[in-house]
N, C-alpha and C positions, 0 to 999 in steps of 0.2 A: 432252515434253509430251501425246506420246500416250498413252505410260504411264500420265500423267495425269488427261490427261481417262477414262481407259477405267476405272482406280480409282474412279475419282469418279462414273460414272454407268453404265460395262457394264451395271451389275447391272438396275436400276433399265430399262435400254432397251431389253432386248435384245443387247447392240452384240457382234460378234464383232471381238480387239483379235491383228496381225501384226509386224511389226517398222516400220511404214512403212505401214497405212493401219489403218482402224476402220469395222467393215460390220454393217446391219441380219446376225443370223446365221441368220436365212431366207431373205434377197437372195444366193441362191448361182447361178439358174439364165444358165445361159447363153440367147441372142436365135438363133432355128431361122428366124424366116423371113428372105426376101432381101430385100433395100435394094432401090430406099425404099421405108422401111417408117415406122412408128409412133415416136421415139424418148421415152425417158424420162432425165426429170433428179428421183430417189430418192436422197439421200442421209444417210446415219447422224446425221452431221454436224451437217446440221438442228436436230436434238434438242434440244443443246448451248445454246441460247437460252434457258437453261431461264427459262420466265416461271412458277413454281408451278404454284398451278391456275385459272390466270387461266382464262377462256374461248381464248385463243391460246395453246393446250398442244401444247409434244411428242410429245402422248400424237397427234397430226392427222396427223402420217406415219405411225405405227404405223398407224391404224386403217387409212389411202389404201393401204398396203403390205399389208394383209393380207387389204384387200378384191379386192386384182389380181393377189394370190395365188389368192383365193378361187377367182375366177373364169373359173383358170389362163388368165389375159390375157401373166400375166410370160412366158412362154417364146420370141412370137411378139413381143415390145418391141424396143426398141434396147439395152440403159444407153447412159446419155451421163454421162462423168464432169465431173465440177462441178468451174472454176479457181477461184481468185481473182482478182477485180476487182480491175485496177491503180487507184488513185491517180488516173491519169488519165483510167479508164474512167468512174469516178462520177460526176469531172468534168462529163464530156459532160451534165448535167444539173447535178449539183448547186456551189452555193457551196462555193469553197476554204474558208470561213469553218465552213461548216458541218460539212462535211467532219472538222476538227477539233473541232468540238466533239462530235460522237457519239464521237470518241475522246476526247476527252477523259472525259464523261460514262462513257462505262464504266471507264476504264484505276486514277480516280478513287474505283469504287465509287457512283457514285452512286444504283443501281440503280434510274431514273427519266428518261429522253431529259429533257432541262431544255425542248427545246422545245416540248413534249407529249407528249401522256399514252399512251408508250411504256415498256410496264417494260423492264430490260436485269440482263445478268446478267455473268458473268466471258469469257467466249466471244461476248458479242451482237453483238462489234466485228465478231470474224474469223466468223462464222455467215451473219450483212450481206454482207460481202463476198462470200464463198462463194455467196451464195439468188443474188445479182444476176451474179457470172459462172455460177451454171450455167445462165441462158435463154441468155446471150453461149455460153457452146459449142451449147446449143440452137440457136441463129439462125444459126452456123457450121457446124452439119450441117446447117439442111435450106437453108438459101441454095445451096450446095453441092451440090446433091442428093443428098445421100449418105441426106444421111433426104427423107418426103414433106411429114409433122409431129412434132411432137413438145407433150410434157406434161410443165409440169415441178413438183413435186409440191416446191418451194421456204418457205423462212418464215425472219425475217417476214416481210408479205406485202405491197406495196409503192406500192400506187398511194393514200393521200390523206399518201406525205411531194411536200411541194412542195420546190421548188428550190432554197428558203434552211428547212427546217422537216421537221423527223419530226413525227408524230403518228397518233392512231388505232392504235397496236398495227404503224406501223410506221417504216421507220429510212431504208431506202434506195427508191429507184423505179423497183423491176424491171425493168419493162415499159419507162418511159418512156427506163433508161437502155440499154436492148435496142431500141429503133427509135433513137434515134441512133449507137447502135453499130452497127447496118444501115446508117445512110444513108453514114457517114464511115468503117467498115473493108470494104464491101461495095455502096458505093456504089448502094444502094436508092434507088430516086427518092421514092415517094408509099407510104405506111405509112398501113393501117386497123386503128385499134386499139377495140376494145370488151370495154365495161366492162357486164357486166350482175351486176356484185355486188349486194347489197341497200342497197349504203352509196355513194352520190357518190364519184367517182374527181378528186375535189378535185386531187389531185395532180398528176395525173393530164394536166388540165387545164388546168391552169398551166405547165406545162412547152408545153403547143404552142399558145395561146390565139390569139400575134401571124403565126402557124408554116402556111402554104398545102401543107404538104408531107403531110401528116397530116392526116385525119379521123378526129376523137376523138366517138366515141357514149359514151353513157348511160345506160342505165336502171336506173332507183333509188327510194326507195321519200322520199317527201318528206311535209308535213315529218320528217324523221329525221338525225342525225348522218347530215356534218358542217353539216348547215343551204345551204349551194354546189347545184347546178344547176339556175338554175331554166328553164325555156324562153326568155326571153331573151337568155341565154348563150349568146352562139352565136358566137364570138371578138373580133377587133379586129386591124384596118390588118389587110396580106394573109392572113394569118388567118379573116378574116369568111366567117363560115357553116361555117367548117371544123369549129367545132363542136354537136356536136345533142345535145341533154339529154336525155330523156324519164323530168322527174320520173312520178310515180304513186304514189297514194295507198295506207296499208296494207291490205288482204284481197285485193290487186292477184291475177292469175294470169295462164292461158295466153292470155284472150282482150285482158286488155289491155295486156300483154307483148308476144304476136307483132305484132298492127296496130304496133304502135311501131317494130317492125322491121321490119317488111311496109311499111308508110304513110308512111316518115318512111326508114329508113336502104335501100333496098332500092333504089329512085329514087336516092339519092347515092354507093351503091355502084357503079352503073352509067355515073352520070358521073365518078365520082373514078376507079375504075379503077384500086386499089392493088395495088403488084406483092408485098407481104407482105400479112398476117392478124396482129396480132396478140391473143391474146384476155385479159382483165383475169379470168378464169374465177374469181368470189365465190363459191360455195356454199353462204352465207347467203339467197342468194333463195328457197332450198325451205320449201317449207312445215315448222314444226314447229322452227325455228331458233333460239335464246335471242335470236339480236341482229334479230333481223327481221322484218316484216312481209305476206313476201310469198307465199303460195301456188303455187309452179312445183314440178314434180313430176319424179320422176328422165326419164323420157320425154321430158318440156319441153324438158331439157337435153341428150337426146339429140338433138332435133329441131331445135332450133338451132345444133349444134353439125353439122348435117347442110348446113344452112344454110349458115352462114361458109365450109365445106368446096365449097360449092358454088359458091359468090362467089371463096372463092383459084384453084378450078381455072378460072375464065371470066375471071382476071382477071391471075391471078401466080404460072401458075406452076402453084399446087396449095402454095402456103409458108404453111408459118402454124404459128404457137406460140404454144402455152394455157402459160398461169401463173398458180399458185394463188391469193389471194387469201384471202377472207372462208369464213366455212361451219365454223358448232363448235357442232354437232349431233355427238356423235361415234358416234354408232346408225346414223345417217343420213349419216354423209359417206362414208363411203367407200364404198357400193352408186350413190350418186348421181355419185361419181369414174369408178366402172368405168363405169360406163354413156355417158360423158362420152369415154372412153377410149377402148371399143370400138367410140364412132364414128366416133373418129377413125383407124382402125385398119377402116375398112370396108370397101371394094373397089368403085370404081365410082360415085361420090360427083362 
């Protein structure tokens, strides 16, 4: 199978092949920083979810990797080898019926997920499993203390995938599964999920809406896709008050977004005291993204990252895992991710 993948995609995505693996040609540097440091999930296999000329393109992986190399960050990052998530792990969040739906849609060449607006190709099911598995591998490393934090450059993104339906370019909800995995496998109690993608993380909200063990915060443009995430959506039952939505109009930038973090999220974090922080790191909230109208700049993402690292140090032994969601301007995606990762790597936060 690897030979067939390489023959089809090798030249297009600059892949390197041997008998047991496929990797980026340029991604050959060995880590030199001592542990615990910052880990990186970045694997050429994620390019095989082929969406053609769609905004959620395999080229996103290349511009991220090249930016990390260009900023000389790679030698100090610890590579994390992704694995395939198991069906049991997918079912921590998604229904067995939905898992079978994805498998069937890909197997029968549907071209698009039958539950929503997500393109599919020959290897989309395998890539989606490895996207989840890459995030779970990062959780393992961070919770075990072998790494301080990690960034997962995975695709397809996940925060729109509900327990029963994928949509919005998303197949499986990478970050929601990671939260449930941390609780079930590592016995983590309280988890904070922060979603700064320009689109509301409706799938993540659905997964934890009645759960008091997960504090979910989403700042997003409204009105905008998918239309959910109003301020009065605050959870239900035991989870009442543990969902915090910050819908903001187009044109919002540093002042409006940081106000939501400081005035609404910070007090909630002090009360909640999470043991692990997960970031749905959508960079389509950066200025000039084709699918958003927020106006954050690279330094804003660095500042937000520093804020979350401080909270992680105060309440969760510094444990933080960041997971790529949106970000579709191929000119700016690499530099903004590099700013985020460089801040994760800082000492003294």
